[in-house]
Structure formats: C-alpha cells, structure tokens
FIDRENVEX-324730 format. One record per residue (C-alpha): residue in one letter; chain; residue number from 0; x, y, z. Coordinates in nm, 4 decimals. Example, Ala and Ser with C-alpha at 12.3 -4.5 7.8 and 13.67 -1.06 7.14 Angstrom:
% FIDRENVEX-324730
<pt><res>A</res><chain>A</chain><n>0</n><px>1.2300</px><py>-0.4500</py><pz>0.7800</pz></pt>
<pt><res>S</res><chain>A</chain><n>1</n><px>1.3670</px><py>-0.1060</py><pz>0.7140</pz></pt>
//
This chain:
% FIDRENVEX-324730
<pt><res>M</res><chain>A</chain><n>0</n><px>13.3851</px><py>8.8604</py><pz>-0.9390</pz></pt>
<pt><res>P</res><chain>A</chain><n>1</n><px>13.3619</px><py>9.1814</py><pz>-0.7244</pz></pt>
<pt><res>R</res><chain>A</chain><n>2</n><px>13.6428</px><py>9.0489</py><pz>-0.5028</pz></pt>
<pt><res>L</res><chain>A</chain><n>3</n><px>13.8700</px><py>9.0066</py><pz>-0.8089</pz></pt>
<pt><res>A</res><chain>A</chain><n>4</n><px>13.7916</px><py>9.3625</py><pz>-0.9209</pz></pt>
<pt><res>L</res><chain>A</chain><n>5</n><px>13.8788</px><py>9.5001</py><pz>-0.5744</pz></pt>
<pt><res>T</res><chain>A</chain><n>6</n><px>14.2032</px><py>9.3034</py><pz>-0.5650</pz></pt>
<pt><res>T</res><chain>A</chain><n>7</n><px>14.2966</px><py>9.4256</py><pz>-0.9134</pz></pt>
<pt><res>A</res><chain>A</chain><n>8</n><px>14.2126</px><py>9.7856</py><pz>-0.8205</pz></pt>
<pt><res>A</res><chain>A</chain><n>9</n><px>14.4244</px><py>9.7612</py><pz>-0.5042</pz></pt>
<pt><res>L</res><chain>A</chain><n>10</n><px>14.7207</px><py>9.6244</py><pz>-0.7011</pz></pt>
<pt><res>L</res><chain>A</chain><n>11</n><px>14.6910</px><py>9.9002</py><pz>-0.9624</pz></pt>
<pt><res>L</res><chain>A</chain><n>12</n><px>14.6763</px><py>10.1666</py><pz>-0.6904</pz></pt>
<pt><res>A</res><chain>A</chain><n>13</n><px>14.9842</px><py>10.0242</py><pz>-0.5216</pz></pt>
<pt><res>A</res><chain>A</chain><n>14</n><px>15.1748</px><py>10.0133</py><pz>-0.8515</pz></pt>
<pt><res>T</res><chain>A</chain><n>15</n><px>15.0880</px><py>10.3703</py><pz>-0.9472</pz></pt>
<pt><res>S</res><chain>A</chain><n>16</n><px>15.1641</px><py>10.5146</py><pz>-0.6033</pz></pt>
<pt><res>A</res><chain>A</chain><n>17</n><px>15.5041</px><py>10.3435</py><pz>-0.5880</pz></pt>
<pt><res>A</res><chain>A</chain><n>18</n><px>15.6637</px><py>10.6298</py><pz>-0.7832</pz></pt>
<pt><res>A</res><chain>A</chain><n>19</n><px>15.6962</px><py>10.9240</py><pz>-0.5458</pz></pt>
<pt><res>E</res><chain>A</chain><n>20</n><px>15.6397</px><py>11.2863</py><pz>-0.6357</pz></pt>
<pt><res>F</res><chain>A</chain><n>21</n><px>15.9103</px><py>11.5374</py><pz>-0.5515</pz></pt>
<pt><res>S</res><chain>A</chain><n>22</n><px>15.9418</px><py>11.9042</py><pz>-0.6401</pz></pt>
<pt><res>L</res><chain>A</chain><n>23</n><px>16.1442</px><py>12.0845</py><pz>-0.9050</pz></pt>
<pt><res>S</res><chain>A</chain><n>24</n><px>16.1985</px><py>12.4531</py><pz>-0.9778</pz></pt>
<pt><res>F</res><chain>A</chain><n>25</n><px>16.4400</px><py>12.6331</py><pz>-1.2092</pz></pt>
<pt><res>K</res><chain>A</chain><n>26</n><px>16.5696</px><py>12.9692</py><pz>-1.3297</pz></pt>
<pt><res>W</res><chain>A</chain><n>27</n><px>16.6613</px><py>13.0221</py><pz>-1.6948</pz></pt>
<pt><res>G</res><chain>A</chain><n>28</n><px>16.9836</px><py>13.1966</py><pz>-1.5937</pz></pt>
<pt><res>D</res><chain>A</chain><n>29</n><px>17.2088</px><py>13.3894</py><pz>-1.8302</pz></pt>
<pt><res>I</res><chain>A</chain><n>30</n><px>17.1051</px><py>13.2371</py><pz>-2.1601</pz></pt>
<pt><res>P</res><chain>A</chain><n>31</n><px>17.1114</px><py>13.4659</py><pz>-2.4642</pz></pt>
<pt><res>L</res><chain>A</chain><n>32</n><px>16.7708</px><py>13.6048</py><pz>-2.5628</pz></pt>
<pt><res>C</res><chain>A</chain><n>33</n><px>16.6433</px><py>13.3940</py><pz>-2.8507</pz></pt>
<pt><res>T</res><chain>A</chain><n>34</n><px>16.3214</px><py>13.4514</py><pz>-3.0465</pz></pt>
<pt><res>S</res><chain>A</chain><n>35</n><px>16.4324</px><py>13.3452</py><pz>-3.3960</pz></pt>
<pt><res>G</res><chain>A</chain><n>36</n><px>16.3070</px><py>12.9869</py><pz>-3.3762</pz></pt>
<pt><res>R</res><chain>A</chain><n>37</n><px>16.6687</px><py>12.8628</py><pz>-3.4021</pz></pt>
<pt><res>P</res><chain>A</chain><n>38</n><px>16.7785</px><py>12.7568</py><pz>-3.0494</pz></pt>
<pt><res>N</res><chain>A</chain><n>39</n><px>17.1301</px><py>12.7986</py><pz>-2.9148</pz></pt>
<pt><res>T</res><chain>A</chain><n>40</n><px>17.3168</px><py>12.5233</py><pz>-2.7341</pz></pt>
<pt><res>V</res><chain>A</chain><n>41</n><px>17.3473</px><py>12.6487</py><pz>-2.3778</pz></pt>
<pt><res>G</res><chain>A</chain><n>42</n><px>17.4301</px><py>12.5335</py><pz>-2.0265</pz></pt>
<pt><res>S</res><chain>A</chain><n>43</n><px>17.1471</px><py>12.3965</py><pz>-1.8158</pz></pt>
<pt><res>P</res><chain>A</chain><n>44</n><px>16.9534</px><py>12.6240</py><pz>-1.5821</pz></pt>
<pt><res>Q</res><chain>A</chain><n>45</n><px>16.9908</px><py>12.6242</py><pz>-1.2053</pz></pt>
<pt><res>F</res><chain>A</chain><n>46</n><px>16.7545</px><py>12.3628</py><pz>-1.0626</pz></pt>
<pt><res>V</res><chain>A</chain><n>47</n><px>16.6260</px><py>12.3205</py><pz>-0.7079</pz></pt>
<pt><res>I</res><chain>A</chain><n>48</n><px>16.5044</px><py>11.9726</py><pz>-0.6137</pz></pt>
<pt><res>R</res><chain>A</chain><n>49</n><px>16.3151</px><py>11.9000</py><pz>-0.2928</pz></pt>
<pt><res>D</res><chain>A</chain><n>50</n><px>16.2053</px><py>11.5655</py><pz>-0.1450</pz></pt>
<pt><res>L</res><chain>A</chain><n>51</n><px>16.4066</px><py>11.3507</py><pz>-0.3859</pz></pt>
<pt><res>P</res><chain>A</chain><n>52</n><px>16.2914</px><py>10.9895</py><pz>-0.3336</pz></pt>
<pt><res>A</res><chain>A</chain><n>53</n><px>16.5100</px><py>10.7743</py><pz>-0.1092</pz></pt>
<pt><res>G</res><chain>A</chain><n>54</n><px>16.7394</px><py>10.5473</py><pz>-0.3069</pz></pt>
<pt><res>T</res><chain>A</chain><n>55</n><px>16.7754</px><py>10.7842</py><pz>-0.6045</pz></pt>
<pt><res>T</res><chain>A</chain><n>56</n><px>17.1081</px><py>10.7438</py><pz>-0.7831</pz></pt>
<pt><res>R</res><chain>A</chain><n>57</n><px>17.0452</px><py>10.9640</py><pz>-1.0875</pz></pt>
<pt><res>V</res><chain>A</chain><n>58</n><px>16.8011</px><py>11.2195</py><pz>-1.2215</pz></pt>
<pt><res>D</res><chain>A</chain><n>59</n><px>16.7185</px><py>11.2571</py><pz>-1.5907</pz></pt>
<pt><res>F</res><chain>A</chain><n>60</n><px>16.6136</px><py>11.6035</py><pz>-1.7131</pz></pt>
<pt><res>K</res><chain>A</chain><n>61</n><px>16.4141</px><py>11.6746</py><pz>-2.0294</pz></pt>
<pt><res>L</res><chain>A</chain><n>62</n><px>16.2891</px><py>12.0071</py><pz>-2.1681</pz></pt>
<pt><res>K</res><chain>A</chain><n>63</n><px>15.9651</px><py>12.0287</py><pz>-2.3637</pz></pt>
<pt><res>D</res><chain>A</chain><n>64</n><px>15.8101</px><py>12.3280</py><pz>-2.5398</pz></pt>
<pt><res>L</res><chain>A</chain><n>65</n><px>15.4402</px><py>12.2838</py><pz>-2.4618</pz></pt>
<pt><res>D</res><chain>A</chain><n>66</n><px>15.3506</px><py>12.5063</py><pz>-2.7596</pz></pt>
<pt><res>A</res><chain>A</chain><n>67</n><px>15.5709</px><py>12.3061</py><pz>-3.0024</pz></pt>
<pt><res>P</res><chain>A</chain><n>68</n><px>15.5914</px><py>11.9621</py><pz>-2.8356</pz></pt>
<pt><res>N</res><chain>A</chain><n>69</n><px>15.7550</px><py>11.7806</py><pz>-3.1281</pz></pt>
<pt><res>Y</res><chain>A</chain><n>70</n><px>16.0772</px><py>11.9838</py><pz>-3.1065</pz></pt>
<pt><res>N</res><chain>A</chain><n>71</n><px>16.3503</px><py>11.8006</py><pz>-2.9124</pz></pt>
<pt><res>H</res><chain>A</chain><n>72</n><px>16.5301</px><py>12.0452</py><pz>-2.6809</pz></pt>
<pt><res>G</res><chain>A</chain><n>73</n><px>16.7237</px><py>11.7629</py><pz>-2.5164</pz></pt>
<pt><res>G</res><chain>A</chain><n>74</n><px>16.8200</px><py>11.7454</py><pz>-2.1531</pz></pt>
<pt><res>G</res><chain>A</chain><n>75</n><px>17.0734</px><py>11.5755</py><pz>-1.9326</pz></pt>
<pt><res>R</res><chain>A</chain><n>76</n><px>17.1454</px><py>11.3042</py><pz>-1.6790</pz></pt>
<pt><res>L</res><chain>A</chain><n>77</n><px>17.3037</px><py>11.3697</py><pz>-1.3413</pz></pt>
<pt><res>K</res><chain>A</chain><n>78</n><px>17.4210</px><py>11.1408</py><pz>-1.0638</pz></pt>
<pt><res>L</res><chain>A</chain><n>79</n><px>17.2280</px><py>11.2622</py><pz>-0.7590</pz></pt>
<pt><res>S</res><chain>A</chain><n>80</n><px>17.1352</px><py>11.1072</py><pz>-0.4287</pz></pt>
<pt><res>Q</res><chain>A</chain><n>81</n><px>16.9980</px><py>11.4001</py><pz>-0.2307</pz></pt>
<pt><res>S</res><chain>A</chain><n>82</n><px>16.7813</px><py>11.7086</py><pz>-0.2648</pz></pt>
<pt><res>G</res><chain>A</chain><n>83</n><px>16.9301</px><py>12.0535</py><pz>-0.3121</pz></pt>
<pt><res>T</res><chain>A</chain><n>84</n><px>17.0397</px><py>12.3162</py><pz>-0.5604</pz></pt>
<pt><res>I</res><chain>A</chain><n>85</n><px>17.2035</px><py>12.2098</py><pz>-0.8850</pz></pt>
<pt><res>P</res><chain>A</chain><n>86</n><px>17.4134</px><py>12.4919</py><pz>-1.0292</pz></pt>
<pt><res>G</res><chain>A</chain><n>87</n><px>17.3566</px><py>12.6109</py><pz>-1.3826</pz></pt>
<pt><res>G</res><chain>A</chain><n>88</n><px>17.5688</px><py>12.4800</py><pz>-1.6675</pz></pt>
<pt><res>V</res><chain>A</chain><n>89</n><px>17.6122</px><py>12.1153</py><pz>-1.5622</pz></pt>
<pt><res>F</res><chain>A</chain><n>90</n><px>17.4818</px><py>11.9839</py><pz>-1.8961</pz></pt>
<pt><res>K</res><chain>A</chain><n>91</n><px>17.4036</px><py>12.1289</py><pz>-2.2400</pz></pt>
<pt><res>Y</res><chain>A</chain><n>92</n><px>17.0642</px><py>12.1532</py><pz>-2.4101</pz></pt>
<pt><res>K</res><chain>A</chain><n>93</n><px>16.8940</px><py>12.3502</py><pz>-2.6882</pz></pt>
<pt><res>S</res><chain>A</chain><n>94</n><px>16.7679</px><py>12.6776</py><pz>-2.5430</pz></pt>
<pt><res>P</res><chain>A</chain><n>95</n><px>16.4105</px><py>12.8008</py><pz>-2.5535</pz></pt>
<pt><res>C</res><chain>A</chain><n>96</n><px>16.3702</px><py>13.0051</py><pz>-2.8722</pz></pt>
<pt><res>P</res><chain>A</chain><n>97</n><px>16.0094</px><py>13.0593</py><pz>-2.9779</pz></pt>
<pt><res>P</res><chain>A</chain><n>98</n><px>15.9728</px><py>13.2313</py><pz>-3.3176</pz></pt>
<pt><res>G</res><chain>A</chain><n>99</n><px>15.8724</px><py>13.5863</py><pz>-3.2217</pz></pt>
<pt><res>E</res><chain>A</chain><n>100</n><px>15.6248</px><py>13.4873</py><pz>-2.9501</pz></pt>
<pt><res>V</res><chain>A</chain><n>101</n><px>15.6056</px><py>13.3600</py><pz>-2.5922</pz></pt>
<pt><res>H</res><chain>A</chain><n>102</n><px>15.5950</px><py>12.9837</py><pz>-2.5304</pz></pt>
<pt><res>T</res><chain>A</chain><n>103</n><px>15.5554</px><py>12.7754</py><pz>-2.2157</pz></pt>
<pt><res>Y</res><chain>A</chain><n>104</n><px>15.8379</px><py>12.5321</py><pz>-2.1447</pz></pt>
<pt><res>E</res><chain>A</chain><n>105</n><px>15.8386</px><py>12.2400</py><pz>-1.9027</pz></pt>
<pt><res>W</res><chain>A</chain><n>106</n><px>16.1347</px><py>12.0638</py><pz>-1.7462</pz></pt>
<pt><res>T</res><chain>A</chain><n>107</n><px>16.0651</px><py>11.7087</py><pz>-1.6321</pz></pt>
<pt><res>A</res><chain>A</chain><n>108</n><px>16.2997</px><py>11.5462</py><pz>-1.3815</pz></pt>
<pt><res>T</res><chain>A</chain><n>109</n><px>16.2819</px><py>11.1689</py><pz>-1.3419</pz></pt>
<pt><res>A</res><chain>A</chain><n>110</n><px>16.4440</px><py>11.0150</py><pz>-1.0319</pz></pt>
<pt><res>R</res><chain>A</chain><n>111</n><px>16.5861</px><py>10.6689</py><pz>-1.0956</pz></pt>
<pt><res>K</res><chain>A</chain><n>112</n><px>16.7700</px><py>10.3884</py><pz>-0.9250</pz></pt>
<pt><res>G</res><chain>A</chain><n>113</n><px>16.9173</px><py>10.1911</py><pz>-1.2119</pz></pt>
<pt><res>S</res><chain>A</chain><n>114</n><px>16.6331</px><py>10.1455</py><pz>-1.4601</pz></pt>
<pt><res>T</res><chain>A</chain><n>115</n><px>16.3627</px><py>10.1812</py><pz>-1.1923</pz></pt>
<pt><res>V</res><chain>A</chain><n>116</n><px>16.1696</px><py>10.5096</py><pz>-1.1887</pz></pt>
<pt><res>L</res><chain>A</chain><n>117</n><px>16.1322</px><py>10.6320</py><pz>-0.8306</pz></pt>
<pt><res>G</res><chain>A</chain><n>118</n><px>15.9444</px><py>10.9530</py><pz>-0.9061</pz></pt>
<pt><res>T</res><chain>A</chain><n>119</n><px>15.8948</px><py>11.2504</py><pz>-1.1351</pz></pt>
<pt><res>A</res><chain>A</chain><n>120</n><px>15.8694</px><py>11.6245</py><pz>-1.0953</pz></pt>
<pt><res>K</res><chain>A</chain><n>121</n><px>15.7793</px><py>11.8998</py><pz>-1.3425</pz></pt>
<pt><res>A</res><chain>A</chain><n>122</n><px>15.8284</px><py>12.2752</py><pz>-1.3505</pz></pt>
<pt><res>R</res><chain>A</chain><n>123</n><px>15.7013</px><py>12.5256</py><pz>-1.6087</pz></pt>
<pt><res>R</res><chain>A</chain><n>124</n><px>15.8056</px><py>12.8746</py><pz>-1.7119</pz></pt>
<pt><res>R</res><chain>A</chain><n>125</n><px>15.7269</px><py>13.1007</py><pz>-1.9991</pz></pt>
<pt><res>Y</res><chain>A</chain><n>126</n><px>15.9981</px><py>13.2268</py><pz>-2.2342</pz></pt>
<pt><res>P</res><chain>A</chain><n>127</n><px>16.0767</px><py>13.4983</py><pz>-2.2892</pz></pt>
<pt><res>E</res><chain>A</chain><n>128</n><px>15.9522</px><py>13.6054</py><pz>-1.9479</pz></pt>
//
C-alpha cells in the first residue's frame, strides 16, 4: 500500500507542476477616476508579461475586486506567443470603481494552447492608488 501512495503522490505532483508560472504586472493607465461604485467601460491597462510558457497561443485576462469578489469586471482574450509589453486599450473591461473607499484588484492571466492551461500569473494593485 505505501508504494501505491508514493506513486499516486508522484503523479499528482507531476500534474500540478505541469502548469508553469510566469509573471504579470500592469499599470492602470489613463482611466477616469471612479469611486461611485458604478464602473466605466474602459480600455485595458498596459500589461507586462515575462516568462510566458512555451507553446502559448493565447492569454486570457480577468479582473477581480478582492474586496467585492462577486462583481464581474470582465477581461479579455489575446493571441500571444511571446513575453513582452501589451499596450493599453487592446480590450474593454469594467473599470475599478470602489464606492468611496480603496479596494485591492487582481488581474489573472491564464496562458493557454487551445483548451490546455499552460500557466497562470497574477498581479495586484490598489485603486484608487
């Protein structure tokens, strides 16, 4: 039985380490100041991606307000195959707009090849800064 447990553990470790980690950073850019709780539709921020997994054909982006996680800010999908800077405004999303307070927002980028997830990266910033 111990041998089966070791084999199972090794398979689980291999499966979970198959998705590579890469790095993501962003700048809010020139979005209008919003603290009313009613987000604007704006162009995406400038992103910088480093160490994108080999074989990536697209990256899906999703914004989450960590202080109000049930609100859907949306995101976008881009055809990418290499690391670098993605200029602002390449897709639309609902801007950060906390109601009279500061919230922490997190962009998640998911690298994919077809339906296969190759890796994920996350970056957080507070808004307003």
